[in-house]
N, C-alpha and C positions, 0 to 999 in steps of 0.2 A: 504494500500500500504506500509506504514511504517513497519508494523509487518512482512509482506511478505519479504520485502527487508532486514530487520534486521536479520531475521532467516537464510538467506542465508550466512551471515557472520560468524555464529557460526561454529567453527572448522576450519575456513579459516585463511590464513596468509595474513595480510594487510601490505603493505609497506608505511611507512610514513617517509618522508625526507630520503629516501633510506634505512631505517632500517626496518627489518621485525618484525611484532607483530602478535602473535597468539591470535585469538579472542576466549575467553572461553565463554563469555555471552554478550548479548547486552541488555541494559536497555532502555525501550521505554515508561516508565511511572514513575510518581513521587513516587509510592510505592517502587520501586526498587532503584531509585536514584533521589533525589530532583532536580538535574540539568536536568533531562529528563522530567520534567513536561510539559504538553501541556494544555494551557488555551486559550480560546478565548479572544479577546481584551475586550469584554463586561464584562467578569469576573474580569479583572484587574480594569476596570472603577468602577464597582459596589463595589469591595473591598475597593477602595480608598474613594469613596463617603460614604460608610457605616462606616468609621472609623474616629477617630479624626484627624484633619490636623496636620501633624508633625511639631514640632519645630526644630527638627534635624533629619538627616537621616545618616545611616551608610552603607558604601559599602565595601565589601570584594573583593579585586582584586586578583583573583586566578591565572590567566595567565599573562604573561608580558603585561603591558599596556604602551603605549607611544602615544604621539600626534605629528603628522607631522606638522611642522610649515614652512611656506614659506613666506619669506619677500616680500614686494611689488617689482615688477619688476623694478621700477624706484627708489628704495630705495637708500639712501645715503651710506648705510653700506654694500652693496653687495646684492647678490641674492641667496645665498646658502641656501637650505632647511636644516633643522635639526630636530632631535627628541627631544621632551621635556618630560622627564620622571617624571612628577609631575601632580597630579590631580587638576588642576585649575578648579574651579566650572564652569566657562564659557565654557571650553572645554568639560568637562564631560557631563554637562546637555545640552549644545548646540548640541553635537553630538547625544545624545538621542532624543532631540527634532527633529532633522533632520530626524532620522529614524522613529520616531512615525508619523510625518507628511507625510513621504513617503509611509507608509504601514498601518497606523492606520485607524479606521473607522471615526474619526472626527479629524479635524485639531486643534492643540493647537496654541495659538497666538505666532507669532514670537517674541513678546516682552519678552517672557519667556527667551530668550537668554540674553537679557539685564538684566532681573531680576536676573538670575543666576550670572551674572558678578558683579552686584551691591549689591545684598542682600543675597547671599549664600556664606558662608565663611568656609574655612577649620579651624576647631577648635581643633581637636585631630587626630593624625595619628600614625600609626606604619607601616612604609613603608621601603622597601629596594630596591635599584636599582640592576638590573641584566641585563646581556647582553645575547641576544639570537643570535646564529649564524645560518644563513640559509644555506642550502646545496649548493646554487649557489652563485658564486662570484658576479653575477649581482645583486642578492638580498641582499647580504652583511650581515651586523650586525645591530642589533637594540638595543639601550639602552632603557630599560623599567623598570618598577617597579612592585612589588607585595606587598600585605599587606592589612591593614584595614585603612579606613579613615572615620571620622565623619564630616559631614557638618552641620553647624548651619544655620537656616533660620532666618535672621534678618529683618522680616517684619511680621506684625500682620494679614494682610489680608488673610482670610481663603482660598479663591479661588486660590491665588498664591501658598500657601503652599501645597494645595491639588495637584496642577499641578506638583510640584516637587515630591510629593509622588507618583504620577502616573508614572513619568519617572523612579523612583527607582523601582517600581513594574515591569515595562517593562524591566528594565536593564538586568536581567538574560537571557532574550530571545534575546536581541539585541546585547549586547557586547558594549565595550567602546574603543574608540581610533582607532589607525591605524592598518591595516593588520589583522582585525578580521577574514577575510576569510582564513587566514593562521594559525588560532588557537590562535592568540593573543587576548587580550581584554575580556577574560571570567571573569565575576563577579558573 
């Protein structure tokens, strides 16, 4: 179905955010474009289980990444939501955990969210903030970031490090942060 659908786009003009783009070719497999890889969940799991558990992981943030934060409704400091343009480990890996548990073949423990918060740290990064303007006033502007970030895993237990490795392997297929359905969050 994908190949049939993609072939219909070749030579067509597609409008994105009100701008016309002419489609010259469509990549539907990893030999053409690594970002177009198609892997079953089981291949991700086997790849992680067959390798050494990582002591650190690196993510390359290709498209604007931001995390939507909403204070508690009864918070003392107001209730305005805001965008957080920085890859806090709890937000990066917590979001990936949520997506994996929503769609993956086996659930990962919810404690992985706390593990990411307490045992995974940003130790090197080359990031820059960028603003993206959406075509609709209603959707507005988003402050995000792009670049590279390395996360160190400060815990020796192999199983927990492998789970973080699995989320990193899943990451290119899932996306990170807010508004991934609009093209943000590609890693």
